[in-house]
LUMRODO-462011 format. One record per residue (C-alpha): x, y, z; residue number from 1; chain. Coordinates in steps of 0.001 Angstrom, whole numbers, plus 500000, padded with zeros to 6 digits. Layout:
REM residues N
+--------+--------+--------+-----+--------+
|      X |      Y |      Z | num | cadena |
+--------+--------+--------+-----+--------+
|      X |      Y |      Z | NUM |      A |
...
+--------+--------+--------+-----+--------+
END
This chain:
REM residues 421
+--------+--------+--------+-----+--------+
|      X |      Y |      Z | num | cadena |
+--------+--------+--------+-----+--------+
| 377579 | 834739 | 501891 |   1 |      A |
| 378225 | 836327 | 505226 |   2 |      A |
| 381263 | 838643 | 505251 |   3 |      A |
| 384088 | 837396 | 507614 |   4 |      A |
| 385273 | 839948 | 510131 |   5 |      A |
| 388442 | 841998 | 509417 |   6 |      A |
| 389545 | 844459 | 511913 |   7 |      A |
| 391369 | 845145 | 515282 |   8 |      A |
| 388529 | 844361 | 517619 |   9 |      A |
| 388151 | 840951 | 519517 |  10 |      A |
| 386571 | 838330 | 517393 |  11 |      A |
| 385604 | 834720 | 517336 |  12 |      A |
| 387364 | 832069 | 515047 |  13 |      A |
| 385143 | 829361 | 513552 |  14 |      A |
| 386583 | 825938 | 512821 |  15 |      A |
| 384528 | 823468 | 510827 |  16 |      A |
| 384575 | 820892 | 508098 |  17 |      A |
| 383607 | 822005 | 504685 |  18 |      A |
| 381265 | 818912 | 504458 |  19 |      A |
| 379178 | 820689 | 507225 |  20 |      A |
| 379134 | 823999 | 505426 |  21 |      A |
| 375327 | 824235 | 505124 |  22 |      A |
| 374790 | 823691 | 508880 |  23 |      A |
| 377722 | 825834 | 509981 |  24 |      A |
| 376816 | 828844 | 507837 |  25 |      A |
| 373453 | 828879 | 509284 |  26 |      A |
| 375034 | 829100 | 512770 |  27 |      A |
| 377452 | 831842 | 511599 |  28 |      A |
| 374388 | 833858 | 510285 |  29 |      A |
| 372765 | 833610 | 513647 |  30 |      A |
| 375958 | 834599 | 515488 |  31 |      A |
| 376316 | 837545 | 513223 |  32 |      A |
| 372745 | 838630 | 513995 |  33 |      A |
| 373593 | 838449 | 517818 |  34 |      A |
| 376339 | 841030 | 516994 |  35 |      A |
| 379130 | 838610 | 517169 |  36 |      A |
| 382309 | 839489 | 515183 |  37 |      A |
| 383241 | 836226 | 513534 |  38 |      A |
| 386078 | 835098 | 511251 |  39 |      A |
| 385908 | 832014 | 509095 |  40 |      A |
| 387884 | 830736 | 506102 |  41 |      A |
| 385722 | 832699 | 503736 |  42 |      A |
| 387618 | 835594 | 504793 |  43 |      A |
| 390766 | 834528 | 503244 |  44 |      A |
| 391661 | 836813 | 500255 |  45 |      A |
| 392434 | 835289 | 496893 |  46 |      A |
| 396153 | 834808 | 496383 |  47 |      A |
| 397082 | 834649 | 500090 |  48 |      A |
| 398784 | 831595 | 501606 |  49 |      A |
| 395963 | 829470 | 503065 |  50 |      A |
| 397872 | 828040 | 506169 |  51 |      A |
| 399533 | 831344 | 506937 |  52 |      A |
| 396245 | 833254 | 506710 |  53 |      A |
| 394400 | 830754 | 508983 |  54 |      A |
| 397296 | 830785 | 511494 |  55 |      A |
| 397331 | 834713 | 511678 |  56 |      A |
| 393522 | 834667 | 512152 |  57 |      A |
| 393610 | 831973 | 514868 |  58 |      A |
| 396511 | 833606 | 516711 |  59 |      A |
| 394711 | 836927 | 516838 |  60 |      A |
| 391365 | 835625 | 517819 |  61 |      A |
| 389872 | 836102 | 521283 |  62 |      A |
| 387777 | 832841 | 521178 |  63 |      A |
| 387702 | 829684 | 519045 |  64 |      A |
| 384568 | 827785 | 518367 |  65 |      A |
| 384846 | 824423 | 516433 |  66 |      A |
| 381822 | 822774 | 515034 |  67 |      A |
| 382220 | 818957 | 515869 |  68 |      A |
| 380935 | 816179 | 513569 |  69 |      A |
| 382342 | 812893 | 512201 |  70 |      A |
| 383564 | 815037 | 509162 |  71 |      A |
| 385397 | 817467 | 511228 |  72 |      A |
| 386770 | 814872 | 513618 |  73 |      A |
| 388358 | 813271 | 510549 |  74 |      A |
| 389663 | 816552 | 509104 |  75 |      A |
| 393333 | 817077 | 509471 |  76 |      A |
| 392800 | 820721 | 508883 |  77 |      A |
| 390288 | 821103 | 511866 |  78 |      A |
| 392587 | 818842 | 513950 |  79 |      A |
| 395549 | 821255 | 513359 |  80 |      A |
| 393328 | 824372 | 514142 |  81 |      A |
| 392234 | 822622 | 517462 |  82 |      A |
| 395783 | 821799 | 518345 |  83 |      A |
| 397103 | 825272 | 517417 |  84 |      A |
| 394426 | 826957 | 519498 |  85 |      A |
| 394942 | 824745 | 522533 |  86 |      A |
| 398712 | 825123 | 522285 |  87 |      A |
| 398184 | 828959 | 522411 |  88 |      A |
| 395853 | 828830 | 525337 |  89 |      A |
| 392904 | 830210 | 523402 |  90 |      A |
| 389445 | 830258 | 525038 |  91 |      A |
| 387696 | 827405 | 523428 |  92 |      A |
| 384114 | 826158 | 522741 |  93 |      A |
| 383086 | 822972 | 521076 |  94 |      A |
| 379592 | 822623 | 519442 |  95 |      A |
| 378657 | 819137 | 518525 |  96 |      A |
| 376376 | 819103 | 515394 |  97 |      A |
| 376173 | 815195 | 515637 |  98 |      A |
| 376980 | 812552 | 518130 |  99 |      A |
| 380717 | 811940 | 517246 | 100 |      A |
| 383408 | 809697 | 518546 | 101 |      A |
| 386614 | 811786 | 518661 | 102 |      A |
| 389949 | 810233 | 517752 | 103 |      A |
| 391720 | 809145 | 520949 | 104 |      A |
| 394376 | 811818 | 520878 | 105 |      A |
| 391846 | 814570 | 520094 | 106 |      A |
| 389583 | 813221 | 522885 | 107 |      A |
| 392416 | 813419 | 525265 | 108 |      A |
| 393132 | 817093 | 524390 | 109 |      A |
| 389545 | 818220 | 524456 | 110 |      A |
| 388497 | 816355 | 527611 | 111 |      A |
| 388146 | 819485 | 529737 | 112 |      A |
| 386862 | 821861 | 526927 | 113 |      A |
| 383476 | 823495 | 527382 | 114 |      A |
| 380991 | 821820 | 524890 | 115 |      A |
| 377388 | 822374 | 523780 | 116 |      A |
| 375690 | 819132 | 522457 | 117 |      A |
| 373678 | 820887 | 519893 | 118 |      A |
| 372344 | 817633 | 518261 | 119 |      A |
| 370595 | 816699 | 521558 | 120 |      A |
| 369184 | 819882 | 522497 | 121 |      A |
| 365947 | 821776 | 521435 | 122 |      A |
| 367063 | 824604 | 519185 | 123 |      A |
| 365630 | 827150 | 521570 | 124 |      A |
| 367639 | 826062 | 524581 | 125 |      A |
| 370763 | 825555 | 522502 | 126 |      A |
| 370637 | 829130 | 521154 | 127 |      A |
| 369889 | 830573 | 524626 | 128 |      A |
| 372923 | 828670 | 526130 | 129 |      A |
| 375147 | 829741 | 523178 | 130 |      A |
| 374109 | 833400 | 523619 | 131 |      A |
| 374894 | 833192 | 527365 | 132 |      A |
| 378504 | 831708 | 527053 | 133 |      A |
| 379797 | 834033 | 524278 | 134 |      A |
| 381658 | 836939 | 525871 | 135 |      A |
| 380686 | 840617 | 525455 | 136 |      A |
| 384093 | 841702 | 523959 | 137 |      A |
| 383543 | 839864 | 520807 | 138 |      A |
| 380303 | 841515 | 520153 | 139 |      A |
| 379692 | 844808 | 518414 | 140 |      A |
| 378498 | 847787 | 520433 | 141 |      A |
| 375903 | 848539 | 517833 | 142 |      A |
| 372445 | 847042 | 518446 | 143 |      A |
| 372399 | 843601 | 516884 | 144 |      A |
| 369815 | 842434 | 514421 | 145 |      A |
| 366940 | 840525 | 515837 | 146 |      A |
| 367611 | 836894 | 516664 | 147 |      A |
| 364068 | 835976 | 515924 | 148 |      A |
| 364068 | 833557 | 512996 | 149 |      A |
| 362178 | 834785 | 509934 | 150 |      A |
| 359923 | 831954 | 508539 | 151 |      A |
| 359724 | 831774 | 504788 | 152 |      A |
| 356804 | 830349 | 502643 | 153 |      A |
| 358547 | 827583 | 500649 | 154 |      A |
| 355628 | 826142 | 498692 | 155 |      A |
| 352761 | 828358 | 497245 | 156 |      A |
| 349371 | 827419 | 498500 | 157 |      A |
| 347261 | 825204 | 496278 | 158 |      A |
| 344235 | 824694 | 498365 | 159 |      A |
| 342357 | 826690 | 500896 | 160 |      A |
| 343634 | 826320 | 504470 | 161 |      A |
| 341432 | 823997 | 506544 | 162 |      A |
| 341067 | 823604 | 510303 | 163 |      A |
| 341020 | 819788 | 510183 | 164 |      A |
| 342957 | 817365 | 508010 | 165 |      A |
| 344053 | 813707 | 508235 | 166 |      A |
| 347692 | 812563 | 507959 | 167 |      A |
| 347818 | 808943 | 506602 | 168 |      A |
| 350614 | 806585 | 506037 | 169 |      A |
| 351343 | 802928 | 505768 | 170 |      A |
| 352555 | 800856 | 508801 | 171 |      A |
| 353113 | 797121 | 509458 | 172 |      A |
| 349652 | 797210 | 511104 | 173 |      A |
| 347887 | 798818 | 508115 | 174 |      A |
| 347154 | 802456 | 507261 | 175 |      A |
| 347727 | 804753 | 510138 | 176 |      A |
| 345451 | 807788 | 510392 | 177 |      A |
| 346071 | 810835 | 512523 | 178 |      A |
| 343125 | 813323 | 512698 | 179 |      A |
| 344487 | 816841 | 513242 | 180 |      A |
| 342410 | 819825 | 514226 | 181 |      A |
| 343864 | 823314 | 514877 | 182 |      A |
| 342777 | 825611 | 517621 | 183 |      A |
| 342288 | 825676 | 521365 | 184 |      A |
| 339258 | 823513 | 521396 | 185 |      A |
| 338014 | 820515 | 519645 | 186 |      A |
| 334486 | 819034 | 519580 | 187 |      A |
| 333954 | 815245 | 519974 | 188 |      A |
| 330989 | 813058 | 519477 | 189 |      A |
| 329082 | 810628 | 517301 | 190 |      A |
| 328069 | 813054 | 514713 | 191 |      A |
| 330242 | 813753 | 511574 | 192 |      A |
| 330151 | 817453 | 512194 | 193 |      A |
| 332512 | 817085 | 515046 | 194 |      A |
| 336308 | 817669 | 514764 | 195 |      A |
| 336750 | 814137 | 516063 | 196 |      A |
| 334100 | 811541 | 515461 | 197 |      A |
| 333822 | 808921 | 518313 | 198 |      A |
| 332668 | 805375 | 517375 | 199 |      A |
| 333241 | 802037 | 518779 | 200 |      A |
| 335042 | 799902 | 516097 | 201 |      A |
| 335483 | 797641 | 514407 | 202 |      A |
| 332033 | 797540 | 512990 | 203 |      A |
| 329465 | 795164 | 514271 | 204 |      A |
| 325889 | 795270 | 515450 | 205 |      A |
| 327111 | 795275 | 518952 | 206 |      A |
| 329562 | 797994 | 518612 | 207 |      A |
| 327056 | 800095 | 516732 | 208 |      A |
| 324724 | 799706 | 519684 | 209 |      A |
| 327523 | 800798 | 521955 | 210 |      A |
| 328362 | 803743 | 519755 | 211 |      A |
| 324752 | 805009 | 520119 | 212 |      A |
| 325441 | 805518 | 523904 | 213 |      A |
| 327842 | 808449 | 522688 | 214 |      A |
| 325926 | 811689 | 522125 | 215 |      A |
| 325995 | 813580 | 518835 | 216 |      A |
| 328032 | 816338 | 520351 | 217 |      A |
| 329292 | 814590 | 523461 | 218 |      A |
| 332149 | 816698 | 524841 | 219 |      A |
| 334786 | 819335 | 524034 | 220 |      A |
| 338567 | 819309 | 524869 | 221 |      A |
| 339585 | 822869 | 525679 | 222 |      A |
| 343228 | 824181 | 526043 | 223 |      A |
| 343465 | 826967 | 528542 | 224 |      A |
| 346617 | 828867 | 529224 | 225 |      A |
| 348269 | 826058 | 531309 | 226 |      A |
| 345595 | 823419 | 531679 | 227 |      A |
| 343475 | 821169 | 529553 | 228 |      A |
| 339776 | 820604 | 530219 | 229 |      A |
| 337351 | 817831 | 529170 | 230 |      A |
| 333806 | 819379 | 529051 | 231 |      A |
| 330800 | 817357 | 528634 | 232 |      A |
| 328490 | 819334 | 526304 | 233 |      A |
| 325251 | 817678 | 525477 | 234 |      A |
| 325587 | 814084 | 526590 | 235 |      A |
| 323124 | 812004 | 528539 | 236 |      A |
| 325530 | 809197 | 529523 | 237 |      A |
| 328440 | 811334 | 530791 | 238 |      A |
| 332107 | 810400 | 530624 | 239 |      A |
| 334545 | 808397 | 532861 | 240 |      A |
| 337684 | 810491 | 533346 | 241 |      A |
| 340385 | 808721 | 535282 | 242 |      A |
| 337708 | 806428 | 536710 | 243 |      A |
| 335400 | 809109 | 537971 | 244 |      A |
| 332067 | 809731 | 536240 | 245 |      A |
| 331575 | 813146 | 534918 | 246 |      A |
| 327914 | 814098 | 534298 | 247 |      A |
| 326269 | 816207 | 531662 | 248 |      A |
| 327698 | 819744 | 531311 | 249 |      A |
| 330431 | 818898 | 534084 | 250 |      A |
| 334078 | 819142 | 533300 | 251 |      A |
| 337512 | 817728 | 534462 | 252 |      A |
| 341093 | 818774 | 534180 | 253 |      A |
| 343140 | 816279 | 532102 | 254 |      A |
| 346614 | 815021 | 532757 | 255 |      A |
| 348953 | 812987 | 530530 | 256 |      A |
| 348304 | 809308 | 530738 | 257 |      A |
| 344838 | 809913 | 531964 | 258 |      A |
| 342100 | 807372 | 530783 | 259 |      A |
| 338831 | 808687 | 529346 | 260 |      A |
| 335741 | 806659 | 528448 | 261 |      A |
| 332977 | 808621 | 526754 | 262 |      A |
| 329600 | 807127 | 527725 | 263 |      A |
| 331875 | 804319 | 529327 | 264 |      A |
| 332052 | 802600 | 525907 | 265 |      A |
| 335144 | 803997 | 524169 | 266 |      A |
| 338523 | 803802 | 525775 | 267 |      A |
| 340977 | 806788 | 525154 | 268 |      A |
| 344064 | 808168 | 526775 | 269 |      A |
| 345075 | 811638 | 526908 | 270 |      A |
| 348602 | 812828 | 526302 | 271 |      A |
| 349468 | 816531 | 526801 | 272 |      A |
| 352434 | 818075 | 525166 | 273 |      A |
| 354047 | 821370 | 526650 | 274 |      A |
| 357512 | 822686 | 527113 | 275 |      A |
| 359882 | 825075 | 525349 | 276 |      A |
| 359599 | 823775 | 521679 | 277 |      A |
| 357623 | 826757 | 520560 | 278 |      A |
| 358666 | 829328 | 523292 | 279 |      A |
| 360834 | 831477 | 521076 | 280 |      A |
| 358829 | 834081 | 519017 | 281 |      A |
| 359161 | 833675 | 515294 | 282 |      A |
| 358569 | 836039 | 512477 | 283 |      A |
| 355864 | 834642 | 510250 | 284 |      A |
| 355377 | 837913 | 508292 | 285 |      A |
| 355666 | 835945 | 505029 | 286 |      A |
| 352465 | 834233 | 505931 | 287 |      A |
| 350488 | 837274 | 506915 | 288 |      A |
| 349133 | 838104 | 503500 | 289 |      A |
| 347553 | 834576 | 503358 | 290 |      A |
| 345107 | 835285 | 506171 | 291 |      A |
| 342039 | 837331 | 506526 | 292 |      A |
| 342466 | 841129 | 506411 | 293 |      A |
| 343848 | 842290 | 509732 | 294 |      A |
| 344885 | 838769 | 510779 | 295 |      A |
| 348494 | 837926 | 511645 | 296 |      A |
| 350231 | 834488 | 511811 | 297 |      A |
| 351377 | 834190 | 515427 | 298 |      A |
| 351883 | 831421 | 517946 | 299 |      A |
| 349295 | 831667 | 520752 | 300 |      A |
| 350485 | 832496 | 524307 | 301 |      A |
| 350421 | 829673 | 526803 | 302 |      A |
| 352299 | 826615 | 528019 | 303 |      A |
| 350272 | 823771 | 526266 | 304 |      A |
| 351405 | 823010 | 522781 | 305 |      A |
| 349086 | 820116 | 521803 | 306 |      A |
| 346829 | 817297 | 523035 | 307 |      A |
| 346362 | 813895 | 521695 | 308 |      A |
| 343608 | 811396 | 522401 | 309 |      A |
| 344777 | 808018 | 521664 | 310 |      A |
| 342413 | 805088 | 521156 | 311 |      A |
| 343364 | 802114 | 523401 | 312 |      A |
| 341008 | 799734 | 521799 | 313 |      A |
| 341395 | 797607 | 518639 | 314 |      A |
| 342283 | 800659 | 516629 | 315 |      A |
| 345122 | 801667 | 518842 | 316 |      A |
| 347691 | 801325 | 516057 | 317 |      A |
| 345486 | 802739 | 513292 | 318 |      A |
| 343771 | 806006 | 514443 | 319 |      A |
| 344376 | 808847 | 516886 | 320 |      A |
| 343207 | 812443 | 517358 | 321 |      A |
| 345448 | 815513 | 517739 | 322 |      A |
| 344473 | 819040 | 518767 | 323 |      A |
| 347251 | 821463 | 517749 | 324 |      A |
| 347131 | 824744 | 519732 | 325 |      A |
| 350590 | 826270 | 519669 | 326 |      A |
| 352348 | 823506 | 517700 | 327 |      A |
| 353328 | 819881 | 517720 | 328 |      A |
| 356334 | 817776 | 516999 | 329 |      A |
| 356465 | 815046 | 514340 | 330 |      A |
| 358994 | 812276 | 514473 | 331 |      A |
| 359857 | 808960 | 516209 | 332 |      A |
| 360316 | 810052 | 519788 | 333 |      A |
| 358010 | 810205 | 522804 | 334 |      A |
| 357892 | 813973 | 522771 | 335 |      A |
| 356100 | 813819 | 519386 | 336 |      A |
| 352300 | 814275 | 519084 | 337 |      A |
| 352503 | 812801 | 515665 | 338 |      A |
| 354684 | 809704 | 515942 | 339 |      A |
| 356018 | 807916 | 512682 | 340 |      A |
| 357960 | 805000 | 513709 | 341 |      A |
| 360496 | 804738 | 510763 | 342 |      A |
| 364344 | 804626 | 510925 | 343 |      A |
| 364535 | 807393 | 508276 | 344 |      A |
| 362940 | 809910 | 510645 | 345 |      A |
| 364763 | 811430 | 513679 | 346 |      A |
| 363282 | 811552 | 517157 | 347 |      A |
| 362213 | 815238 | 516607 | 348 |      A |
| 362004 | 815433 | 512846 | 349 |      A |
| 359619 | 818444 | 512011 | 350 |      A |
| 357516 | 821074 | 513702 | 351 |      A |
| 353791 | 821365 | 513035 | 352 |      A |
| 352328 | 824765 | 513550 | 353 |      A |
| 348684 | 825872 | 513987 | 354 |      A |
| 348685 | 829242 | 512060 | 355 |      A |
| 345887 | 830996 | 510183 | 356 |      A |
| 343550 | 828362 | 511371 | 357 |      A |
| 345430 | 825686 | 509587 | 358 |      A |
| 348327 | 823193 | 509750 | 359 |      A |
| 351865 | 824004 | 508624 | 360 |      A |
| 355184 | 822101 | 508689 | 361 |      A |
| 358818 | 823034 | 509065 | 362 |      A |
| 361978 | 820845 | 509307 | 363 |      A |
| 363373 | 820596 | 512828 | 364 |      A |
| 366929 | 821003 | 511511 | 365 |      A |
| 368703 | 821146 | 508235 | 366 |      A |
| 369247 | 817343 | 508232 | 367 |      A |
| 365680 | 816494 | 508539 | 368 |      A |
| 364194 | 815363 | 505112 | 369 |      A |
| 360694 | 817151 | 504720 | 370 |      A |
| 359552 | 817344 | 500995 | 371 |      A |
| 356227 | 819139 | 500122 | 372 |      A |
| 354876 | 818920 | 496596 | 373 |      A |
| 358463 | 818053 | 495341 | 374 |      A |
| 360193 | 820805 | 497160 | 375 |      A |
| 362493 | 820007 | 500024 | 376 |      A |
| 362070 | 822431 | 502837 | 377 |      A |
| 365075 | 824170 | 504426 | 378 |      A |
| 365232 | 825184 | 508066 | 379 |      A |
| 362883 | 828222 | 508690 | 380 |      A |
| 360942 | 827295 | 505555 | 381 |      A |
| 357205 | 826351 | 506074 | 382 |      A |
| 354621 | 824894 | 503886 | 383 |      A |
| 350847 | 824473 | 504588 | 384 |      A |
| 349402 | 820939 | 504834 | 385 |      A |
| 346165 | 821197 | 502922 | 386 |      A |
| 344244 | 818260 | 501309 | 387 |      A |
| 346001 | 816848 | 498369 | 388 |      A |
| 349448 | 817956 | 499621 | 389 |      A |
| 352205 | 815565 | 498745 | 390 |      A |
| 354230 | 815188 | 501857 | 391 |      A |
| 357313 | 813080 | 502470 | 392 |      A |
| 358985 | 812714 | 505817 | 393 |      A |
| 362245 | 810867 | 505614 | 394 |      A |
| 361411 | 807917 | 503453 | 395 |      A |
| 357764 | 807863 | 504380 | 396 |      A |
| 355083 | 809171 | 502169 | 397 |      A |
| 352336 | 810854 | 504168 | 398 |      A |
| 348917 | 811418 | 502487 | 399 |      A |
| 347252 | 814762 | 503524 | 400 |      A |
| 343448 | 814491 | 503019 | 401 |      A |
| 340228 | 816013 | 504251 | 402 |      A |
| 339334 | 814714 | 507655 | 403 |      A |
| 339159 | 810953 | 507340 | 404 |      A |
| 338190 | 808450 | 509906 | 405 |      A |
| 337782 | 804708 | 509710 | 406 |      A |
| 334291 | 803314 | 509051 | 407 |      A |
| 332156 | 806336 | 509556 | 408 |      A |
| 328450 | 805694 | 509463 | 409 |      A |
| 326289 | 803019 | 511058 | 410 |      A |
| 325296 | 799673 | 509764 | 411 |      A |
| 321834 | 799486 | 508408 | 412 |      A |
| 319448 | 797415 | 510531 | 413 |      A |
| 319235 | 793825 | 509167 | 414 |      A |
| 315705 | 792880 | 507964 | 415 |      A |
| 313800 | 790388 | 510132 | 416 |      A |
| 313376 | 787149 | 508251 | 417 |      A |
| 310048 | 785350 | 508778 | 418 |      A |
| 309416 | 781875 | 507503 | 419 |      A |
| 308388 | 778342 | 508507 | 420 |      A |
| 310338 | 776750 | 511177 | 421 |      A |
+--------+--------+--------+-----+--------+
END
């Protein structure tokens, strides 16, 4: 438990509902690491009168922060603390942990109060804004601890880390298969040795004939610092990229929504995921011992986080390909490279990292249910997704397997039947 501040220097008073303790204590820990002097009700000495102690702490505080949720909005204690602070003219900040409808009277009183909608912000952006709005007088003069979150290994490794895995789960269309490769480039072609095997499906003699137009190693998707390239490698029939023919050994810059047709037979669409989801450095020191001697688990530099190639043919609902460079989001929303359309998942449910040449998962926040091999992960806890891992996201069971793709292999030629007519 973090010790509450006691002293004569300016400090922050934290108001919250005890039902939100897990989320709030994490925020208090982060504020403390920023050097903020903070008082909360764990600072009440045993035997002291509770209302008097809280009243004195509120009256002497330099800033009040209230963590808003349905639980705190319904709490008479939190409402009393808000009214007390506003009646005293205290500087005031509201942090919304969840979307919350305030009681009418409280909404009227808090109408002009500065607020941060944490539930609708990326953690990186929220923390930066919070850091900016907190006044210097409530911070210690000592150099604060680093605000870089330390990631912990939650589940021991049971299998060797692999560059490529498949994430598979059931949908109303059938089994959904997402092939994931980690790195800044992925190989594509007809041969099974590629990161992503390109075949025209469903199986038929005609589709097998069309698949043979795709070369064994046809192309490579390469993530540079701030662009994504499609490079034809050893293909005789080229690729249509955004309607233009790209010949053997030629390349094109990809953009989100751009159509791609290797050998003009297999329709794909590129989606590029960038932004600030993985901009803040993180401490992965707990993972370093798992790598090769001298290697360290770090997020690569650059703006591009991940690239997906979505099939737009008959397998559009069943299979897609994801190249994870810096990381990718998993959830229901459009910013997720791995989308699981189920009401038990949030729009941004979990983060997928590409570390040590393999895939790792971390919950997006403390409310996101991510269970790996029977262990529910807390925020800042990671687990490797290796073949055989038992993964549950929300209420969805996700099977982690070696790279799997639908109907690999070609049909055997049918024998010619000769007989009397």
